[in-house]
PDB file as gemmi writes it, atoms N, CA and C in Angstrom:
CRYST1    1.000    1.000    1.000  90.00  90.00  90.00 P 1                      
ATOM      1  N   MET A   1    -131.215  92.209  38.376  1.00  0.00           N  
ATOM      2  CA  MET A   1    -129.804  91.898  38.364  1.00  0.00           C  
ATOM      3  C   MET A   1    -129.248  92.241  36.981  1.00  0.00           C  
ATOM      4  N   PRO A   2    -128.143  93.010  36.919  1.00  0.00           N  
ATOM      5  CA  PRO A   2    -127.575  93.394  35.622  1.00  0.00           C  
ATOM      6  C   PRO A   2    -126.968  92.190  34.887  1.00  0.00           C  
ATOM      7  N   VAL A   3    -126.905  92.288  33.572  1.00  0.00           N  
ATOM      8  CA  VAL A   3    -126.291  91.249  32.748  1.00  0.00           C  
ATOM      9  C   VAL A   3    -124.833  91.637  32.527  1.00  0.00           C  
ATOM     10  N   TYR A   4    -123.922  90.674  32.769  1.00  0.00           N  
ATOM     11  CA  TYR A   4    -122.499  90.935  32.625  1.00  0.00           C  
ATOM     12  C   TYR A   4    -121.956  90.252  31.380  1.00  0.00           C  
ATOM     13  N   LYS A   5    -120.914  90.822  30.840  1.00  0.00           N  
ATOM     14  CA  LYS A   5    -120.272  90.253  29.664  1.00  0.00           C  
ATOM     15  C   LYS A   5    -119.726  88.864  29.964  1.00  0.00           C  
ATOM     16  N   PHE A   6    -119.162  88.692  31.160  1.00  0.00           N  
ATOM     17  CA  PHE A   6    -118.594  87.407  31.561  1.00  0.00           C  
ATOM     18  C   PHE A   6    -119.515  86.784  32.611  1.00  0.00           C  
ATOM     19  N   GLN A   7    -120.317  85.837  32.185  1.00  0.00           N  
ATOM     20  CA  GLN A   7    -121.340  85.256  33.058  1.00  0.00           C  
ATOM     21  C   GLN A   7    -120.762  84.518  34.257  1.00  0.00           C  
ATOM     22  N   SER A   8    -119.511  84.047  34.164  1.00  0.00           N  
ATOM     23  CA  SER A   8    -118.929  83.302  35.280  1.00  0.00           C  
ATOM     24  C   SER A   8    -118.356  84.231  36.354  1.00  0.00           C  
ATOM     25  N   CYS A   9    -118.364  85.532  36.121  1.00  0.00           N  
ATOM     26  CA  CYS A   9    -117.857  86.498  37.098  1.00  0.00           C  
ATOM     27  C   CYS A   9    -118.966  86.931  38.048  1.00  0.00           C  
ATOM     28  N   VAL A  10    -118.586  87.129  39.295  1.00  0.00           N  
ATOM     29  CA  VAL A  10    -119.547  87.540  40.323  1.00  0.00           C  
ATOM     30  C   VAL A  10    -119.072  88.843  40.946  1.00  0.00           C  
ATOM     31  N   ASN A  11    -119.954  89.805  41.042  1.00  0.00           N  
ATOM     32  CA  ASN A  11    -119.665  91.046  41.743  1.00  0.00           C  
ATOM     33  C   ASN A  11    -119.983  90.819  43.214  1.00  0.00           C  
ATOM     34  N   VAL A  12    -118.933  90.606  43.999  1.00  0.00           N  
ATOM     35  CA  VAL A  12    -119.099  90.251  45.402  1.00  0.00           C  
ATOM     36  C   VAL A  12    -119.819  91.361  46.172  1.00  0.00           C  
ATOM     37  N   GLY A  13    -119.592  92.594  45.779  1.00  0.00           N  
ATOM     38  CA  GLY A  13    -120.225  93.710  46.466  1.00  0.00           C  
ATOM     39  C   GLY A  13    -121.743  93.663  46.447  1.00  0.00           C  
ATOM     40  N   GLN A  14    -122.308  92.978  45.459  1.00  0.00           N  
ATOM     41  CA  GLN A  14    -123.761  92.849  45.385  1.00  0.00           C  
ATOM     42  C   GLN A  14    -124.296  91.813  46.369  1.00  0.00           C  
ATOM     43  N   HIS A  15    -123.416  90.964  46.891  1.00  0.00           N  
ATOM     44  CA  HIS A  15    -123.856  89.870  47.745  1.00  0.00           C  
ATOM     45  C   HIS A  15    -123.444  90.029  49.206  1.00  0.00           C  
ATOM     46  N   CYS A  16    -122.459  90.860  49.450  1.00  0.00           N  
ATOM     47  CA  CYS A  16    -122.010  91.092  50.829  1.00  0.00           C  
ATOM     48  C   CYS A  16    -122.640  92.379  51.344  1.00  0.00           C  
ATOM     49  N   GLU A  17    -123.131  92.316  52.542  1.00  0.00           N  
ATOM     50  CA  GLU A  17    -123.811  93.481  53.119  1.00  0.00           C  
ATOM     51  C   GLU A  17    -122.875  94.385  53.902  1.00  0.00           C  
ATOM     52  N   SER A  18    -121.643  93.920  54.151  1.00  0.00           N  
ATOM     53  CA  SER A  18    -120.724  94.733  54.948  1.00  0.00           C  
ATOM     54  C   SER A  18    -119.285  94.389  54.611  1.00  0.00           C  
ATOM     55  N   MET A  19    -118.390  95.254  55.026  1.00  0.00           N  
ATOM     56  CA  MET A  19    -116.958  95.011  54.863  1.00  0.00           C  
ATOM     57  C   MET A  19    -116.556  93.753  55.628  1.00  0.00           C  
ATOM     58  N   TYR A  20    -117.166  93.539  56.765  1.00  0.00           N  
ATOM     59  CA  TYR A  20    -116.884  92.347  57.571  1.00  0.00           C  
ATOM     60  C   TYR A  20    -117.158  91.068  56.772  1.00  0.00           C  
ATOM     61  N   GLN A  21    -118.266  91.029  56.055  1.00  0.00           N  
ATOM     62  CA  GLN A  21    -118.586  89.862  55.237  1.00  0.00           C  
ATOM     63  C   GLN A  21    -117.576  89.680  54.109  1.00  0.00           C  
ATOM     64  N   GLU A  22    -117.118  90.791  53.521  1.00  0.00           N  
ATOM     65  CA  GLU A  22    -116.104  90.692  52.476  1.00  0.00           C  
ATOM     66  C   GLU A  22    -114.794  90.149  53.033  1.00  0.00           C  
ATOM     67  N   LEU A  23    -114.436  90.567  54.236  1.00  0.00           N  
ATOM     68  CA  LEU A  23    -113.216  90.060  54.868  1.00  0.00           C  
ATOM     69  C   LEU A  23    -113.328  88.573  55.170  1.00  0.00           C  
ATOM     70  N   ILE A  24    -114.490  88.143  55.608  1.00  0.00           N  
ATOM     71  CA  ILE A  24    -114.707  86.711  55.853  1.00  0.00           C  
ATOM     72  C   ILE A  24    -114.538  85.942  54.544  1.00  0.00           C  
ATOM     73  N   LEU A  25    -115.119  86.444  53.479  1.00  0.00           N  
ATOM     74  CA  LEU A  25    -114.987  85.789  52.179  1.00  0.00           C  
ATOM     75  C   LEU A  25    -113.511  85.724  51.769  1.00  0.00           C  
ATOM     76  N   MET A  26    -112.797  86.825  51.890  1.00  0.00           N  
ATOM     77  CA  MET A  26    -111.375  86.858  51.528  1.00  0.00           C  
ATOM     78  C   MET A  26    -110.571  85.846  52.345  1.00  0.00           C  
ATOM     79  N   SER A  27    -110.924  85.685  53.591  1.00  0.00           N  
ATOM     80  CA  SER A  27    -110.169  84.772  54.456  1.00  0.00           C  
ATOM     81  C   SER A  27    -110.323  83.316  54.040  1.00  0.00           C  
ATOM     82  N   HIS A  28    -111.310  83.012  53.202  1.00  0.00           N  
ATOM     83  CA  HIS A  28    -111.538  81.645  52.745  1.00  0.00           C  
ATOM     84  C   HIS A  28    -110.917  81.361  51.367  1.00  0.00           C  
ATOM     85  N   LEU A  29    -110.311  82.357  50.766  1.00  0.00           N  
ATOM     86  CA  LEU A  29    -109.713  82.176  49.448  1.00  0.00           C  
ATOM     87  C   LEU A  29    -108.375  81.446  49.554  1.00  0.00           C  
ATOM     88  N   ASP A  30    -108.059  80.650  48.553  1.00  0.00           N  
ATOM     89  CA  ASP A  30    -106.728  80.033  48.473  1.00  0.00           C  
ATOM     90  C   ASP A  30    -105.687  81.070  48.084  1.00  0.00           C  
ATOM     91  N   VAL A  31    -106.076  81.981  47.215  1.00  0.00           N  
ATOM     92  CA  VAL A  31    -105.214  83.069  46.763  1.00  0.00           C  
ATOM     93  C   VAL A  31    -106.106  84.154  46.167  1.00  0.00           C  
ATOM     94  N   MET A  32    -105.644  85.388  46.257  1.00  0.00           N  
ATOM     95  CA  MET A  32    -106.399  86.500  45.667  1.00  0.00           C  
ATOM     96  C   MET A  32    -105.505  87.198  44.651  1.00  0.00           C  
ATOM     97  N   LEU A  33    -106.054  87.527  43.502  1.00  0.00           N  
ATOM     98  CA  LEU A  33    -105.365  88.309  42.488  1.00  0.00           C  
ATOM     99  C   LEU A  33    -105.858  89.738  42.611  1.00  0.00           C  
ATOM    100  N   SER A  34    -104.911  90.673  42.697  1.00  0.00           N  
ATOM    101  CA  SER A  34    -105.289  92.067  42.888  1.00  0.00           C  
ATOM    102  C   SER A  34    -104.234  92.968  42.273  1.00  0.00           C  
ATOM    103  N   MET A  35    -104.646  94.163  41.943  1.00  0.00           N  
ATOM    104  CA  MET A  35    -103.680  95.196  41.608  1.00  0.00           C  
ATOM    105  C   MET A  35    -103.252  95.837  42.936  1.00  0.00           C  
ATOM    106  N   ASP A  36    -102.402  96.828  42.869  1.00  0.00           N  
ATOM    107  CA  ASP A  36    -102.027  97.595  44.056  1.00  0.00           C  
ATOM    108  C   ASP A  36    -103.277  98.364  44.479  1.00  0.00           C  
ATOM    109  N   SER A  37    -104.037  97.801  45.426  1.00  0.00           N  
ATOM    110  CA  SER A  37    -105.315  98.405  45.794  1.00  0.00           C  
ATOM    111  C   SER A  37    -105.677  98.074  47.228  1.00  0.00           C  
ATOM    112  N   ALA A  38    -106.755  98.636  47.678  1.00  0.00           N  
ATOM    113  CA  ALA A  38    -107.231  98.370  49.037  1.00  0.00           C  
ATOM    114  C   ALA A  38    -107.529  96.894  49.233  1.00  0.00           C  
ATOM    115  N   ASN A  39    -108.055  96.226  48.197  1.00  0.00           N  
ATOM    116  CA  ASN A  39    -108.368  94.801  48.342  1.00  0.00           C  
ATOM    117  C   ASN A  39    -107.126  93.969  48.613  1.00  0.00           C  
ATOM    118  N   MET A  40    -105.983  94.349  48.057  1.00  0.00           N  
ATOM    119  CA  MET A  40    -104.728  93.665  48.352  1.00  0.00           C  
ATOM    120  C   MET A  40    -104.437  93.758  49.849  1.00  0.00           C  
ATOM    121  N   HIS A  41    -104.633  94.921  50.418  1.00  0.00           N  
ATOM    122  CA  HIS A  41    -104.354  95.134  51.843  1.00  0.00           C  
ATOM    123  C   HIS A  41    -105.372  94.416  52.726  1.00  0.00           C  
ATOM    124  N   LEU A  42    -106.618  94.434  52.333  1.00  0.00           N  
ATOM    125  CA  LEU A  42    -107.647  93.747  53.113  1.00  0.00           C  
ATOM    126  C   LEU A  42    -107.417  92.245  53.123  1.00  0.00           C  
ATOM    127  N   ALA A  43    -107.114  91.668  51.972  1.00  0.00           N  
ATOM    128  CA  ALA A  43    -106.826  90.229  51.918  1.00  0.00           C  
ATOM    129  C   ALA A  43    -105.576  89.904  52.723  1.00  0.00           C  
ATOM    130  N   SER A  44    -104.583  90.778  52.684  1.00  0.00           N  
ATOM    131  CA  SER A  44    -103.362  90.574  53.467  1.00  0.00           C  
ATOM    132  C   SER A  44    -103.667  90.527  54.958  1.00  0.00           C  
ATOM    133  N   LEU A  45    -104.581  91.355  55.394  1.00  0.00           N  
ATOM    134  CA  LEU A  45    -104.949  91.371  56.816  1.00  0.00           C  
ATOM    135  C   LEU A  45    -105.619  90.073  57.256  1.00  0.00           C  
ATOM    136  N   THR A  46    -106.190  89.338  56.301  1.00  0.00           N  
ATOM    137  CA  THR A  46    -106.819  88.060  56.639  1.00  0.00           C  
ATOM    138  C   THR A  46    -105.849  86.895  56.449  1.00  0.00           C  
ATOM    139  N   ALA A  47    -104.574  87.201  56.177  1.00  0.00           N  
ATOM    140  CA  ALA A  47    -103.515  86.211  55.953  1.00  0.00           C  
ATOM    141  C   ALA A  47    -103.752  85.384  54.687  1.00  0.00           C  
ATOM    142  N   THR A  48    -104.467  85.948  53.739  1.00  0.00           N  
ATOM    143  CA  THR A  48    -104.704  85.305  52.454  1.00  0.00           C  
ATOM    144  C   THR A  48    -103.547  85.658  51.521  1.00  0.00           C  
ATOM    145  N   PRO A  49    -102.949  84.676  50.847  1.00  0.00           N  
ATOM    146  CA  PRO A  49    -101.906  85.008  49.878  1.00  0.00           C  
ATOM    147  C   PRO A  49    -102.477  85.876  48.763  1.00  0.00           C  
ATOM    148  N   VAL A  50    -101.734  86.913  48.394  1.00  0.00           N  
ATOM    149  CA  VAL A  50    -102.173  87.827  47.343  1.00  0.00           C  
ATOM    150  C   VAL A  50    -101.113  87.897  46.257  1.00  0.00           C  
ATOM    151  N   VAL A  51    -101.516  87.613  45.034  1.00  0.00           N  
ATOM    152  CA  VAL A  51    -100.669  87.875  43.881  1.00  0.00           C  
ATOM    153  C   VAL A  51    -101.068  89.265  43.404  1.00  0.00           C  
ATOM    154  N   SER A  52    -100.131  90.201  43.502  1.00  0.00           N  
ATOM    155  CA  SER A  52    -100.441  91.589  43.161  1.00  0.00           C  
ATOM    156  C   SER A  52     -99.724  91.985  41.877  1.00  0.00           C  
ATOM    157  N   VAL A  53    -100.422  92.719  41.025  1.00  0.00           N  
ATOM    158  CA  VAL A  53     -99.894  93.173  39.748  1.00  0.00           C  
ATOM    159  C   VAL A  53     -99.590  94.660  39.868  1.00  0.00           C  
ATOM    160  N   TRP A  54     -98.344  95.010  39.550  1.00  0.00           N  
ATOM    161  CA  TRP A  54     -97.855  96.379  39.730  1.00  0.00           C  
ATOM    162  C   TRP A  54     -97.496  96.994  38.388  1.00  0.00           C  
ATOM    163  N   GLY A  55     -98.054  98.157  38.119  1.00  0.00           N  
ATOM    164  CA  GLY A  55     -97.761  98.887  36.888  1.00  0.00           C  
ATOM    165  C   GLY A  55     -96.980 100.146  37.196  1.00  0.00           C  
ATOM    166  N   ALA A  56     -97.665 101.261  37.218  1.00  0.00           N  
ATOM    167  CA  ALA A  56     -97.014 102.553  37.446  1.00  0.00           C  
ATOM    168  C   ALA A  56     -96.450 102.677  38.856  1.00  0.00           C  
ATOM    169  N   THR A  57     -97.067 101.993  39.796  1.00  0.00           N  
ATOM    170  CA  THR A  57     -96.615 102.046  41.179  1.00  0.00           C  
ATOM    171  C   THR A  57     -95.533 100.982  41.409  1.00  0.00           C  
ATOM    172  N   HIS A  58     -94.995 100.922  42.608  1.00  0.00           N  
ATOM    173  CA  HIS A  58     -93.922  99.970  42.910  1.00  0.00           C  
ATOM    174  C   HIS A  58     -94.045  99.526  44.363  1.00  0.00           C  
ATOM    175  N   PRO A  59     -93.880  98.228  44.649  1.00  0.00           N  
ATOM    176  CA  PRO A  59     -94.014  97.750  46.028  1.00  0.00           C  
ATOM    177  C   PRO A  59     -93.040  98.415  46.997  1.00  0.00           C  
ATOM    178  N   LEU A  60     -91.870  98.811  46.518  1.00  0.00           N  
ATOM    179  CA  LEU A  60     -90.879  99.434  47.398  1.00  0.00           C  
ATOM    180  C   LEU A  60     -91.225 100.870  47.769  1.00  0.00           C  
ATOM    181  N   ALA A  61     -92.298 101.406  47.192  1.00  0.00           N  
ATOM    182  CA  ALA A  61     -92.748 102.755  47.553  1.00  0.00           C  
ATOM    183  C   ALA A  61     -93.494 102.750  48.888  1.00  0.00           C  
ATOM    184  N   GLY A  62     -93.662 101.564  49.478  1.00  0.00           N  
ATOM    185  CA  GLY A  62     -94.263 101.483  50.804  1.00  0.00           C  
ATOM    186  C   GLY A  62     -95.685 100.988  50.842  1.00  0.00           C  
ATOM    187  N   PHE A  63     -96.194 100.494  49.727  1.00  0.00           N  
ATOM    188  CA  PHE A  63     -97.595 100.082  49.684  1.00  0.00           C  
ATOM    189  C   PHE A  63     -97.779  98.590  49.442  1.00  0.00           C  
ATOM    190  N   PHE A  64     -96.770  97.783  49.760  1.00  0.00           N  
ATOM    191  CA  PHE A  64     -96.876  96.349  49.537  1.00  0.00           C  
ATOM    192  C   PHE A  64     -97.756  95.724  50.612  1.00  0.00           C  
ATOM    193  N   GLY A  65     -98.442  94.644  50.263  1.00  0.00           N  
ATOM    194  CA  GLY A  65     -99.344  93.973  51.195  1.00  0.00           C  
ATOM    195  C   GLY A  65     -98.610  93.428  52.420  1.00  0.00           C  
ATOM    196  N   PHE A  66     -99.195  93.577  53.577  1.00  0.00           N  
ATOM    197  CA  PHE A  66     -98.624  93.147  54.851  1.00  0.00           C  
ATOM    198  C   PHE A  66     -98.327  91.649  54.847  1.00  0.00           C  
ATOM    199  N   ASN A  67     -97.091  91.304  55.155  1.00  0.00           N  
ATOM    200  CA  ASN A  67     -96.638  89.911  55.259  1.00  0.00           C  
ATOM    201  C   ASN A  67     -96.755  89.112  53.963  1.00  0.00           C  
ATOM    202  N   GLN A  68     -96.809  89.773  52.841  1.00  0.00           N  
ATOM    203  CA  GLN A  68     -96.850  89.071  51.553  1.00  0.00           C  
ATOM    204  C   GLN A  68     -95.416  88.833  51.076  1.00  0.00           C  
ATOM    205  N   PRO A  69     -95.133  87.644  50.528  1.00  0.00           N  
ATOM    206  CA  PRO A  69     -93.787  87.408  49.996  1.00  0.00           C  
ATOM    207  C   PRO A  69     -93.532  88.228  48.733  1.00  0.00           C  
ATOM    208  N   ARG A  70     -92.327  88.703  48.571  1.00  0.00           N  
ATOM    209  CA  ARG A  70     -91.968  89.561  47.425  1.00  0.00           C  
ATOM    210  C   ARG A  70     -92.229  88.885  46.083  1.00  0.00           C  
ATOM    211  N   GLU A  71     -92.092  87.548  46.042  1.00  0.00           N  
ATOM    212  CA  GLU A  71     -92.295  86.869  44.765  1.00  0.00           C  
ATOM    213  C   GLU A  71     -93.753  86.903  44.310  1.00  0.00           C  
ATOM    214  N   ASN A  72     -94.650  87.336  45.178  1.00  0.00           N  
ATOM    215  CA  ASN A  72     -96.063  87.478  44.792  1.00  0.00           C  
ATOM    216  C   ASN A  72     -96.352  88.806  44.110  1.00  0.00           C  
ATOM    217  N   ALA A  73     -95.365  89.688  44.066  1.00  0.00           N  
ATOM    218  CA  ALA A  73     -95.517  90.969  43.370  1.00  0.00           C  
ATOM    219  C   ALA A  73     -95.098  90.776  41.924  1.00  0.00           C  
ATOM    220  N   ILE A  74     -96.044  90.852  41.014  1.00  0.00           N  
ATOM    221  CA  ILE A  74     -95.773  90.667  39.586  1.00  0.00           C  
ATOM    222  C   ILE A  74     -95.544  92.047  38.974  1.00  0.00           C  
ATOM    223  N   GLN A  75     -94.357  92.205  38.382  1.00  0.00           N  
ATOM    224  CA  GLN A  75     -93.992  93.503  37.825  1.00  0.00           C  
ATOM    225  C   GLN A  75     -92.865  93.333  36.821  1.00  0.00           C  
ATOM    226  N   VAL A  76     -92.623  94.361  36.036  1.00  0.00           N  
ATOM    227  CA  VAL A  76     -91.477  94.394  35.130  1.00  0.00           C  
ATOM    228  C   VAL A  76     -90.593  95.561  35.535  1.00  0.00           C  
ATOM    229  N   ASP A  77     -89.292  95.354  35.391  1.00  0.00           N  
ATOM    230  CA  ASP A  77     -88.346  96.418  35.714  1.00  0.00           C  
ATOM    231  C   ASP A  77     -88.216  97.372  34.538  1.00  0.00           C  
ATOM    232  N   LEU A  78     -88.530  98.615  34.781  1.00  0.00           N  
ATOM    233  CA  LEU A  78     -88.384  99.674  33.783  1.00  0.00           C  
ATOM    234  C   LEU A  78     -87.773 100.886  34.474  1.00  0.00           C  
ATOM    235  N   ASP A  79     -86.938 101.611  33.753  1.00  0.00           N  
ATOM    236  CA  ASP A  79     -86.298 102.805  34.322  1.00  0.00           C  
ATOM    237  C   ASP A  79     -87.303 103.869  34.737  1.00  0.00           C  
ATOM    238  N   CYS A  80     -88.465 103.872  34.119  1.00  0.00           N  
ATOM    239  CA  CYS A  80     -89.465 104.913  34.389  1.00  0.00           C  
ATOM    240  C   CYS A  80     -90.352 104.591  35.592  1.00  0.00           C  
ATOM    241  N   ARG A  81     -90.204 103.410  36.189  1.00  0.00           N  
ATOM    242  CA  ARG A  81     -91.035 103.018  37.339  1.00  0.00           C  
ATOM    243  C   ARG A  81     -90.335 103.344  38.641  1.00  0.00           C  
ATOM    244  N   PRO A  82     -91.076 103.784  39.624  1.00  0.00           N  
ATOM    245  CA  PRO A  82     -92.490 104.155  39.569  1.00  0.00           C  
ATOM    246  C   PRO A  82     -92.663 105.530  38.939  1.00  0.00           C  
ATOM    247  N   CYS A  83     -93.630 105.641  38.087  1.00  0.00           N  
ATOM    248  CA  CYS A  83     -93.917 106.947  37.483  1.00  0.00           C  
ATOM    249  C   CYS A  83     -95.052 107.635  38.232  1.00  0.00           C  
ATOM    250  N   SER A  84     -95.686 106.889  39.129  1.00  0.00           N  
ATOM    251  CA  SER A  84     -96.776 107.445  39.920  1.00  0.00           C  
ATOM    252  C   SER A  84     -96.841 106.691  41.244  1.00  0.00           C  
ATOM    253  N   ILE A  85     -96.713 107.396  42.327  1.00  0.00           N  
ATOM    254  CA  ILE A  85     -96.766 106.745  43.634  1.00  0.00           C  
ATOM    255  C   ILE A  85     -98.170 106.223  43.920  1.00  0.00           C  
ATOM    256  N   PHE A  86     -99.180 106.936  43.486  1.00  0.00           N  
ATOM    257  CA  PHE A  86    -100.564 106.531  43.757  1.00  0.00           C  
ATOM    258  C   PHE A  86    -101.277 105.961  42.533  1.00  0.00           C  
ATOM    259  N   GLY A  87    -100.579 105.796  41.408  1.00  0.00           N  
ATOM    260  CA  GLY A  87    -101.170 105.206  40.217  1.00  0.00           C  
ATOM    261  C   GLY A  87    -102.184 106.088  39.517  1.00  0.00           C  
ATOM    262  N   ASN A  88    -102.089 107.390  39.707  1.00  0.00           N  
ATOM    263  CA  ASN A  88    -103.100 108.285  39.156  1.00  0.00           C  
ATOM    264  C   ASN A  88    -102.566 109.212  38.054  1.00  0.00           C  
ATOM    265  N   LYS A  89    -101.400 108.888  37.477  1.00  0.00           N  
ATOM    266  CA  LYS A  89    -100.833 109.728  36.420  1.00  0.00           C  
ATOM    267  C   LYS A  89    -100.785 108.946  35.113  1.00  0.00           C  
ATOM    268  N   PRO A  90    -100.926 109.653  33.993  1.00  0.00           N  
ATOM    269  CA  PRO A  90    -100.860 108.958  32.696  1.00  0.00           C  
ATOM    270  C   PRO A  90     -99.437 108.474  32.416  1.00  0.00           C  
ATOM    271  N   CYS A  91     -99.323 107.482  31.558  1.00  0.00           N  
ATOM    272  CA  CYS A  91     -98.032 106.907  31.177  1.00  0.00           C  
ATOM    273  C   CYS A  91     -97.227 107.932  30.372  1.00  0.00           C  
ATOM    274  N   LYS A  92     -96.017 108.234  30.837  1.00  0.00           N  
ATOM    275  CA  LYS A  92     -95.166 109.197  30.124  1.00  0.00           C  
ATOM    276  C   LYS A  92     -94.672 108.631  28.802  1.00  0.00           C  
ATOM    277  N   ARG A  93     -94.498 107.318  28.741  1.00  0.00           N  
ATOM    278  CA  ARG A  93     -94.050 106.674  27.501  1.00  0.00           C  
ATOM    279  C   ARG A  93     -95.192 106.544  26.506  1.00  0.00           C  
ATOM    280  N   GLY A  94     -96.420 106.462  27.013  1.00  0.00           N  
ATOM    281  CA  GLY A  94     -97.589 106.329  26.156  1.00  0.00           C  
ATOM    282  C   GLY A  94     -97.927 104.901  25.763  1.00  0.00           C  
ATOM    283  N   ASP A  95     -97.180 103.916  26.284  1.00  0.00           N  
ATOM    284  CA  ASP A  95     -97.433 102.538  25.868  1.00  0.00           C  
ATOM    285  C   ASP A  95     -97.785 101.599  27.025  1.00  0.00           C  
ATOM    286  N   TYR A  96     -97.785 102.096  28.238  1.00  0.00           N  
ATOM    287  CA  TYR A  96     -98.088 101.295  29.432  1.00  0.00           C  
ATOM    288  C   TYR A  96     -97.322  99.969  29.429  1.00  0.00           C  
ATOM    289  N   ALA A  97     -96.027 100.068  29.083  1.00  0.00           N  
ATOM    290  CA  ALA A  97     -95.166  98.881  29.052  1.00  0.00           C  
ATOM    291  C   ALA A  97     -95.112  98.201  30.414  1.00  0.00           C  
ATOM    292  N   CYS A  98     -95.283  98.972  31.469  1.00  0.00           N  
ATOM    293  CA  CYS A  98     -95.234  98.409  32.827  1.00  0.00           C  
ATOM    294  C   CYS A  98     -96.314  97.350  33.036  1.00  0.00           C  
ATOM    295  N   LEU A  99     -97.404  97.444  32.324  1.00  0.00           N  
ATOM    296  CA  LEU A  99     -98.472  96.439  32.395  1.00  0.00           C  
ATOM    297  C   LEU A  99     -98.500  95.552  31.153  1.00  0.00           C  
ATOM    298  N   ASN A 100     -98.352  96.158  29.987  1.00  0.00           N  
ATOM    299  CA  ASN A 100     -98.435  95.396  28.740  1.00  0.00           C  
ATOM    300  C   ASN A 100     -97.311  94.379  28.573  1.00  0.00           C  
ATOM    301  N   ASN A 101     -96.186  94.582  29.262  1.00  0.00           N  
ATOM    302  CA  ASN A 101     -95.055  93.658  29.147  1.00  0.00           C  
ATOM    303  C   ASN A 101     -95.104  92.533  30.179  1.00  0.00           C  
ATOM    304  N   ILE A 102     -96.153  92.453  30.956  1.00  0.00           N  
ATOM    305  CA  ILE A 102     -96.326  91.342  31.889  1.00  0.00           C  
ATOM    306  C   ILE A 102     -97.109  90.250  31.165  1.00  0.00           C  
ATOM    307  N   PRO A 103     -96.467  89.106  30.931  1.00  0.00           N  
ATOM    308  CA  PRO A 103     -97.209  88.022  30.272  1.00  0.00           C  
ATOM    309  C   PRO A 103     -98.278  87.457  31.210  1.00  0.00           C  
ATOM    310  N   PRO A 104     -99.503  87.311  30.744  1.00  0.00           N  
ATOM    311  CA  PRO A 104    -100.556  86.747  31.595  1.00  0.00           C  
ATOM    312  C   PRO A 104    -100.165  85.380  32.166  1.00  0.00           C  
ATOM    313  N   GLU A 105     -99.374  84.622  31.410  1.00  0.00           N  
ATOM    314  CA  GLU A 105     -98.946  83.301  31.872  1.00  0.00           C  
ATOM    315  C   GLU A 105     -98.125  83.399  33.166  1.00  0.00           C  
ATOM    316  N   ARG A 106     -97.392  84.481  33.316  1.00  0.00           N  
ATOM    317  CA  ARG A 106     -96.595  84.682  34.538  1.00  0.00           C  
ATOM    318  C   ARG A 106     -97.500  84.803  35.759  1.00  0.00           C  
ATOM    319  N   ILE A 107     -98.608  85.496  35.600  1.00  0.00           N  
ATOM    320  CA  ILE A 107     -99.572  85.649  36.693  1.00  0.00           C  
ATOM    321  C   ILE A 107    -100.214  84.302  37.010  1.00  0.00           C  
ATOM    322  N   VAL A 108    -100.620  83.598  35.969  1.00  0.00           N  
ATOM    323  CA  VAL A 108    -101.249  82.284  36.153  1.00  0.00           C  
ATOM    324  C   VAL A 108    -100.281  81.316  36.818  1.00  0.00           C  
ATOM    325  N   GLU A 109     -99.016  81.328  36.409  1.00  0.00           N  
ATOM    326  CA  GLU A 109     -98.009  80.449  37.012  1.00  0.00           C  
ATOM    327  C   GLU A 109     -97.849  80.722  38.511  1.00  0.00           C  
ATOM    328  N   ARG A 110     -97.841  81.986  38.879  1.00  0.00           N  
ATOM    329  CA  ARG A 110     -97.671  82.324  40.301  1.00  0.00           C  
ATOM    330  C   ARG A 110     -98.887  81.861  41.095  1.00  0.00           C  
ATOM    331  N   ILE A 111    -100.082  82.111  40.574  1.00  0.00           N  
ATOM    332  CA  ILE A 111    -101.306  81.673  41.257  1.00  0.00           C  
ATOM    333  C   ILE A 111    -101.311  80.151  41.396  1.00  0.00           C  
ATOM    334  N   THR A 112    -100.961  79.468  40.324  1.00  0.00           N  
ATOM    335  CA  THR A 112    -100.938  78.006  40.327  1.00  0.00           C  
ATOM    336  C   THR A 112     -99.947  77.475  41.354  1.00  0.00           C  
ATOM    337  N   SER A 113     -98.789  78.100  41.446  1.00  0.00           N  
ATOM    338  CA  SER A 113     -97.787  77.636  42.403  1.00  0.00           C  
ATOM    339  C   SER A 113     -98.266  77.799  43.846  1.00  0.00           C  
ATOM    340  N   ILE A 114     -99.012  78.837  44.109  1.00  0.00           N  
ATOM    341  CA  ILE A 114     -99.552  79.039  45.459  1.00  0.00           C  
ATOM    342  C   ILE A 114    -100.632  77.990  45.759  1.00  0.00           C  
ATOM    343  N   ILE A 115    -101.509  77.764  44.802  1.00  0.00           N  
ATOM    344  CA  ILE A 115    -102.582  76.793  45.006  1.00  0.00           C  
ATOM    345  C   ILE A 115    -102.022  75.376  45.198  1.00  0.00           C  
ATOM    346  N   ASN A 116    -100.966  75.056  44.450  1.00  0.00           N  
ATOM    347  CA  ASN A 116    -100.401  73.702  44.525  1.00  0.00           C  
ATOM    348  C   ASN A 116     -99.524  73.475  45.753  1.00  0.00           C  
ATOM    349  N   ASN A 117     -99.197  74.503  46.464  1.00  0.00           N  
ATOM    350  CA  ASN A 117     -98.390  74.332  47.686  1.00  0.00           C  
ATOM    351  C   ASN A 117     -99.300  74.299  48.837  1.00  0.00           C  
TER     352      ASN A 117                                                      
END                                                                             
């Protein structure tokens, strides 16, 4: 078993033998934190609340999680967004303000509000 920098983190892929098992695990979560990714969509399919973090991409581009409330999309408004529909282009500004300007406390507050409801 590899040694990780953060001992409290678990790589679920090492413990689940199939996508089905990962979906079962996701369905038992109170909330899932994800970027705009396949895991956001998979958790959405299990009706798990997802707090999604959006940088270069944008939920209005058509890739928002199924049945997720808009307030769960954490993002900052910038004139340059979306600069990449698929998130695969470098930052034109060079500072990744779309991610760096999101206070971590905002993400924690949203997760906390979901857990407490």
